[in-house]
N, C-alpha and C positions, 0 to 999 in steps of 0.2 A: 504494500500500500504506500502510495506516494506521501511523503511528509513535507511540511513547509515550516520553516522557522524564519523569524525576522531578526535582523541585527541593526540596532539603532546607532545613529551618529552621536557625536559629543561636541560640546564646545568647552573652551577653557575660560572660566570666570576669573581665575588668577593663574599666571604662569611666571614664577620667579626662578631665575637661574642663579644658583648659589655659588657656582664655580665648577671647575673640571675635576673629575675624580681620577685616581691612579689607574683605573681600568679603561680610561678613555671616554667614558660617558660623562655627562654633566649631572651634578646634583641639583635636583629640582624640588620646588614646593609648588603644588598646583591644587586648584579646586576645579574639578571636572564635572560636567553636567550632561547627562544623556538627554537627547531631544527626539521628537517624533518624526524623524526622517530615517527611513529604513532601507537597507538592502534586504533582499529576499533570497533564500536558498530553498529550492525545490529539489528533493532527492528521493531516491529509491535504494533500499538496501536489499541485495539478493544474497541469500545464504549460500554457503558452499555446496550444500546438498542439492539445492535447486538450480544452480547455475548451469549444469551440463545441458539442460534442456534448451538453453539459449545459444549454444555454441554455433548452431547452423545459421543464426540470424544475419551475421555480416554478409552472407552470400546474396542477400536480397536488398533491393532498393525501395521496397514498398512496405508499409506497415503490416505486421502479422499479428493476428489474434490467437492467443493460447488460452482457451477457457479452462484448461486443466489447472491453471494457477490464478484463481480469481482474486487473490489477495495482493497480487503484484500489478502495478499500473503499467500495462503493456504499452499504451499510447505514449506515456512519458519515456519509457525505455527505448522505444523505437527511434527517437531522435538521436540516440547514441549509436544505433546499429546501421544506419544508412551510410554508404561509403563516403559521402562528401564530408563527414565529420571525422574521418580517419580513425574509426573505432578500432581498438586493439582488444581482441577477445581474451588476451592473457593479462590485461591490465586490471589491477585491483581497484584503483582509484581513477574514476573517469569524471573530469571536471570540464564544464563549458561555461561560457559567460556571454551576456549580451554585448559586452565591450570586447572587441577583438584584440585590443592591445594588452589586455590583462593576462598575465601568465597563467596557464592552466596545468603546470607541471610542478616540480619540486620547488620552484621559486615562489609559489603561491602559499600564503600563510595557512589557508584552509587545508590545502593539500598536506602541508608539513604537519599540522596538528593531527589529521586523520592518520597519516603514516606512522607517527610516533605512537599513538594509542593502539593502532592495529598491531604494530611490531611488539610493543611492550607487553600486550595482553594476549598475543597469539591469535588475533582475530583474523579469520580467513575469508570473511564475507567480501563481496564486491559492492562498491557504492558508486552511484551515478548522481552527479550533482549539477544542477543548472543554477548558476549564480547570477541573479538579476540585480545589477548595480543601479542604485538611485543616488547613493552618496558619492559626490564628486571625488575622484581619485587624486591623490597628492594635493589635497585641499586643506589639510589641517583639521579634518573632522573625524579621523580615526576609523574610516570605513573598513579597511583591511583588517585592522586589529579587532574590530567588533565582529566581523565575519568569523574570524578564527576563534574568538572566545565563545560565540554562540554555538559553533560546531562542537567545541570542547565540552560545553555544558550538556549539549544534546547527547553526545556519545557516552558521557558519564551516566545519564539517565537511561538511555536505551539499553546499554549493556550491563546496567546495574553494577557499575564499578564501585559505587559508594565512596568516592573520593572525598576527603575532607576539604574544607575551604582552603586550608593551608596547602594541601597537595595540589588542588586546582590552581592556586596562585603560583606555586612553584613551576608547574608545567607551563602556564601562561607566560611567565617571565622568561622562559627559555627561548621564546619565539618573538618577543617584542615588548617594549617598555610600556605601551599603552594597553596591552591585552589584559593584564591583571585588573585594571579598572573595570573593564567590561564583564569580568567574572563577578565582580561585586555589584555593579550597576547603579542606576539612579544618580545620585550626586555624592561625591566622595572627595576627601583630601588624598592626594597622591604625592608621595615623597620618595627620596632616593632617586633612582632613574625613572621612577613611576611605579615600581613594584610594591611599595609599601602603601597599603590602601586602608583608609578608615572611612567607613560609610557614615553619611549624614542623613538626617531626616529630610525627605524631599520637599522642595518648595516649587510649585508649578503654576502659580497664579499670575502668569505674564505671557506675553507673546514674543516670538523671536523671528526676525527676518534674516534669512541666510542669503548671502550674496557671494558667489564664487566667480571671479573673473576667469576668462578663458586663457589662463596661463598655468603651468605646472611648476610647483616648487619642490626642490629637493630638501627634505628635512635634514639630511646629513650635511648639506652645504650650509644651511642656515646656522646649524649648531657649530660648524667649523669656523664660522665667521664671528660668532657672538663674543668670543674671547678678545676680539680686537677692540671691543668697546668697553671702556672703563666705567664703572658705576660708583658714584660717590657713597661714602658712608651715610650721608644724610638721606640719599635716595633709598638706600637699603632699609634704613629705619622707617622711612615713610611707607615703603612697601610692606614691611612687617605689620605696621598698623593697619594698612588697607586690607591685608590678608585676614586679620582678626575681625575687622569690621564686616567683611564679606561673610564670614562664618556667622557673625551675629545677625546679619541681615537675613540669611537663610533661616536661621532659627526663629527670628521675629517675623518672617514673611513680609519683609519691608523692601519693596521694589526700588524705592528711591535711594535708600542706604546701599542696597546692592549695586545699583547703577553708578553711584558716586565713587565706588571703591574698586571696581574691576580693573585689572591691568595685565599687560603681557610684555615681558622683557624682550621677546623676540621681534617685536614691532620695529625696534631701532635698526634691525638688520634687514628685514623683509621690505619695509616701506620704501627705502631708497632704491631697492632693486626692481620693485614693481609699483609704478606710480598709481595704478588703479586701486591698490590697497588703501592708500591715504585718501584718494578721491572717493572711494566707496564709503569710507568712514564718515567723511564730511557730508556727503549727499544724504546718507541714511539719517543723520542727525537733523539735517535741514528738512527732511520729510517726516519728522515727528518722533523719532526715537529719543528716549531719555538718555541713552548713551549708545556708543558703538565701539567695537573692539575687534581685533584680529583674533582668530582662533588658531591655537597651536602655532606651527611655523608658517601658517598662511597657505595660500593667499585669501582664504575665505574670511569675510568680515560678517559679523552679526550685529544686529541692533536689538535692543530691549525696548518693548512697547507696553504701555498700560491699557491699550485699546485695540480691539480687533479692527475697527474702522480705520485707525491710523496705520496699522501694519498692512492692511489690505491696500490702502492707497499707496503706501510706499512700494509694495510689491508691484503694483500696476505701473507706476512711474518708472521704477528701476528696470522692469522688463522692457518697457518701451524705449528707454534710453540705452539699454545694454542688451541687445538682441542675442549676442553670442555668449552671454553669461548665464549661470545657473542662479535663479532667484526662487526662493521657497519660504513659505510661512510654516513655522514649527512651534511646538510647545515643549516646555521641560517635561520630562517623564517623572 
């Protein structure tokens, strides 16, 4: 039976770079918030004992119905079996996406997580996944990390592995710094390189405008450049205060206190490289946002709104003015 899971995007309400660590990563203090923008994964798992029945299917270019296995979604599987998709009957993990430039092999985080779990626990099943991307790639919204975490959580449930939250967190951290956050979900403080996560009580009574210009940003490049910018002790103290006020605002459910104190240390790197980041921040505020900020390493900018009418108007204007950009209204989860 075909299964469907959703993987949410995130925004960074705070992103403070504390310095570079001995292992080459940066020590971070962040507040991260999941939002209602989702990638979707549709997939079918075929057990080892059932798969022999499908071995003849790659010989055909037309859909084939096998009523003997009513619990398996044949229509879904057939898209992997037609020749144009280069299906490999001996391949255990079969991944496709609606975005042609996304890797569907060992370079993909979802693929890596599945392979690790299958190898570690001796699972011989075959899995067929169609990854429908809605979250812009390389946009600072954590789409790939969320996809991987959502698959990890599903595999834990499906195979009854009964992994503890610490074990899930450790596995997630093996594959990416943002993945542990998506294991915990909602809104959290994330420290270290992102793997130390403390969940907070969710505050979702506001609207978010997501605006991603049509450029791709390398997170690695942004972090490699951030050390070139010196930060004064005064600014660091100011950011420490802002960080605490953001936590207070979430607890108090105070949208204005929240908006007054969000910050992102990586803006000083990304904004000069991509002028649309600064332009989008300015325009979104002009169109009624209480504040606007870059998410992650960019280039996505988000605005916080206290009114659906205002955020809808902002979306319509931004879409008209930026036809090649991704514009979306979301809510905190």
